[in-house]
C-alpha positions as CSV (number, residue, x, y, z in Angstrom):
1,M,97.5,50.9,73.5
2,V,96.7,52.1,77.1
3,S,93.8,50.1,78.7
4,N,91.1,51.7,80.8
5,F,92.6,50.0,83.8
6,D,96.0,51.5,83.2
7,H,94.4,54.9,82.6
8,S,92.4,54.6,85.9
9,C,95.6,53.7,87.8
10,A,97.5,56.6,86.4
11,K,94.7,59.0,87.3
12,N,94.4,57.6,90.8
13,A,98.2,58.0,91.3
14,T,98.1,61.6,90.1
15,N,95.1,62.3,92.4
16,S,96.9,60.8,95.5
17,A,100.1,62.7,94.7
18,Q,98.1,66.0,94.5
19,R,96.2,65.3,97.7
20,I,99.5,64.6,99.5
21,L,101.0,67.8,98.1
22,E,98.0,69.9,99.2
23,E,97.8,68.5,102.7
24,A,101.6,68.8,103.1
25,E,101.5,72.4,102.0
26,L,98.9,73.2,104.7
27,L,100.8,71.4,107.5
28,F,104.2,72.6,106.6
29,S,102.9,76.2,106.5
30,Q,101.3,75.7,109.9
31,C,104.1,73.8,111.7
32,G,107.3,74.1,109.6
33,F,109.4,71.2,108.3
34,E,110.5,70.0,111.7
35,G,107.1,70.2,113.3
36,T,105.3,68.3,110.6
37,R,104.9,64.5,110.8
38,V,104.7,62.2,107.8
39,D,102.0,60.2,109.6
40,E,99.8,63.4,110.0
41,I,100.2,64.2,106.3
42,A,99.1,60.7,105.4
43,R,96.1,60.9,107.7
44,M,95.0,64.2,106.3
45,A,95.4,63.0,102.8
46,G,93.6,59.8,103.5
47,I,96.3,57.6,102.1
48,N,98.8,55.0,103.2
49,K,102.1,56.6,104.4
50,R,104.0,54.5,101.9
51,M,102.5,56.5,99.1
52,I,104.3,59.6,100.3
53,Y,107.6,57.8,99.8
54,H,106.4,56.4,96.5
55,H,105.6,59.8,95.0
56,Y,108.2,62.0,96.7
57,G,110.9,59.7,98.0
58,S,111.2,61.3,101.4
59,K,109.8,63.9,103.7
60,E,112.5,66.2,102.4
61,G,111.5,65.5,98.8
62,L,107.9,66.3,99.6
63,Y,108.9,69.5,101.4
64,Q,111.0,70.5,98.4
65,A,108.0,69.9,96.1
66,V,105.8,72.1,98.3
67,L,108.4,74.9,98.2
68,E,108.8,74.7,94.4
69,K,105.0,74.7,93.9
70,N,104.7,77.9,95.8
71,L,107.7,79.5,94.1
72,M,106.8,78.8,90.6
73,P,104.1,81.5,90.1
74,I,106.5,84.4,91.1
75,L,109.3,82.9,89.1
76,Q,107.2,82.8,86.0
77,L,105.9,86.4,86.5
78,S,109.5,87.6,87.1
79,N,110.7,85.9,83.9
80,E,107.9,87.4,81.8
81,L,108.7,90.9,83.1
82,L,112.4,90.7,82.4
83,N,111.6,90.0,78.7
84,E,109.9,93.5,78.5
85,E,112.0,96.4,77.3
86,L,111.7,98.9,80.2
87,H,113.9,101.6,81.7
88,P,115.6,100.3,84.9
89,E,113.4,102.5,87.1
90,Q,110.3,101.2,85.5
91,M,111.5,97.6,85.7
92,Y,112.2,98.0,89.4
93,E,108.8,99.4,90.1
94,R,107.0,96.7,88.1
95,L,109.0,93.9,89.7
96,L,108.4,95.3,93.2
97,N,104.7,95.7,92.6
98,V,104.4,92.2,91.1
99,Y,106.3,90.7,94.0
100,F,104.3,92.5,96.7
101,D,101.0,91.6,95.1
102,F,102.2,87.9,94.8
103,L,102.9,87.9,98.6
104,S,99.6,89.4,99.3
105,E,97.8,86.6,97.4
106,H,100.1,83.8,98.5
107,R,100.2,83.9,102.3
108,V,101.1,80.2,102.5
109,Y,104.3,81.0,100.7
110,V,105.0,83.8,103.3
111,R,104.5,81.3,106.1
112,L,106.6,78.6,104.5
113,V,109.5,81.0,104.0
114,G,109.0,82.4,107.5
115,W,109.5,78.9,108.9
116,E,112.5,78.4,106.8
117,V,114.1,81.7,108.0
118,C,113.5,80.6,111.6
119,S,115.1,77.2,111.0
120,G,118.1,78.4,109.1
121,G,116.8,78.4,105.5
122,N,118.7,75.3,104.4
123,H,115.9,74.0,102.2
124,L,115.5,77.3,100.3
125,Q,119.2,77.4,99.5
126,T,118.9,74.1,97.6
127,I,116.2,75.3,95.2
128,A,118.3,76.1,92.1
129,M,115.5,77.8,90.2
130,R,115.0,80.3,93.0
131,R,118.6,81.4,92.9
132,Q,118.6,81.4,89.1
133,A,115.6,83.7,89.1
134,F,117.2,86.1,91.6
135,D,120.4,86.2,89.7
136,Q,118.5,87.0,86.4
137,V,116.9,90.0,88.0
138,V,120.3,91.1,89.4
139,H,121.9,90.6,86.0
140,Y,119.3,92.8,84.4
141,F,120.3,95.7,86.6
142,E,124.0,94.9,86.2
143,L,123.6,95.3,82.4
144,A,121.7,98.5,82.8
145,Q,124.5,99.8,85.0
146,R,127.1,98.9,82.4
147,R,125.0,100.8,79.8
148,G,125.2,103.9,81.9
149,Q,121.4,103.8,82.8
150,M,122.1,103.5,86.6
151,R,124.5,105.1,89.1
152,P,127.8,103.3,88.9
153,D,128.2,103.2,92.7
154,L,125.1,101.3,93.4
155,C,125.2,97.5,94.1
156,P,122.5,95.8,91.9
157,R,122.4,92.7,94.2
158,A,121.8,94.9,97.3
159,L,119.2,96.9,95.4
160,V,117.2,93.8,94.6
161,T,117.6,92.3,98.0
162,V,116.4,95.4,99.8
163,G,113.2,95.5,97.7
164,I,112.5,91.8,98.3
165,T,113.1,92.2,102.1
166,L,110.9,95.2,102.5
167,C,108.0,93.6,100.6
168,F,108.4,90.3,102.5
169,A,108.6,92.0,105.9
170,Y,105.2,93.7,105.4
171,F,103.5,90.3,105.4
172,A,105.9,88.2,107.5
173,Q,106.0,90.9,110.3
174,M,102.5,92.3,109.9
175,R,101.5,91.9,113.5
176,F,104.6,93.7,114.6
177,I,104.1,96.5,112.1
178,Q,100.4,96.7,112.9
179,S,101.4,97.7,116.5
180,F,102.7,101.0,115.1
181,S,99.8,101.7,112.8
182,P,96.2,102.8,113.6
183,E,95.2,101.7,110.1
184,D,94.3,98.1,109.1
185,L,97.4,96.8,107.2
186,E,95.2,94.4,105.3
187,C,93.4,97.3,103.7
188,P,94.2,97.6,99.9
189,E,95.0,101.3,100.4
190,Q,97.6,100.4,103.0
191,H,99.1,98.0,100.6
192,R,99.4,100.8,98.0
193,S,100.8,103.1,100.7
194,W,103.6,100.6,101.6
195,K,104.6,100.1,98.0
196,R,104.8,103.8,97.4
197,A,106.9,104.2,100.5
198,V,109.3,101.4,99.5
199,L,109.6,102.8,96.0
200,A,110.2,106.3,97.2
201,L,112.8,105.0,99.7
202,I,114.7,103.0,97.1
203,L,114.2,104.8,93.8
204,K,114.3,108.4,95.0
205,G,116.3,107.9,98.1
206,S,119.1,106.1,96.2
207,G,118.9,108.2,93.1
208,L,118.8,104.9,91.1
209,T,119.0,106.6,87.7
210,D,121.1,109.6,88.5
211,A,123.8,108.2,86.4
């Protein structure tokens, strides 16, 4: 039987781990992995620094937990979509729209990945579930290609990578893109316009389904 004291201790431990994760997410997104100090995370979370090592093992373990927390929503959305029976062109359009909207709503994720790209991306490469999710999307289009639903000369891996890159660039390089546009890129209509342009470029430009 669990005592009230044990229950209270477990609740406090959960709360402290959550506070650490939330403050670390903010600081890592602002300063990157190298620029963030464990002492500052502890100060912001209002806990003893030793609790960070107790819950996450190391600074690297905490950073990994932050990355996984931010990746989980898009991985779940992607997995749900892949279970639907859609034509490859419809699937590509749905996946791209879902990914773009996810980036729009999760700017912390965009900043975290941006820092990773600048520092070499070593931590992203160690997240197995990220690679697995990407490979599942690629596999979907490989199967469609073998069934004759896609042009045989297209590379499914490149097709998926191009879509991810063009969506991510919109938010990661927004200030740069904004310098070419008189319109406010944060406007919902501009979001829709960019998605239409990317889909037209990839689906119509490549003739994805002209098999």
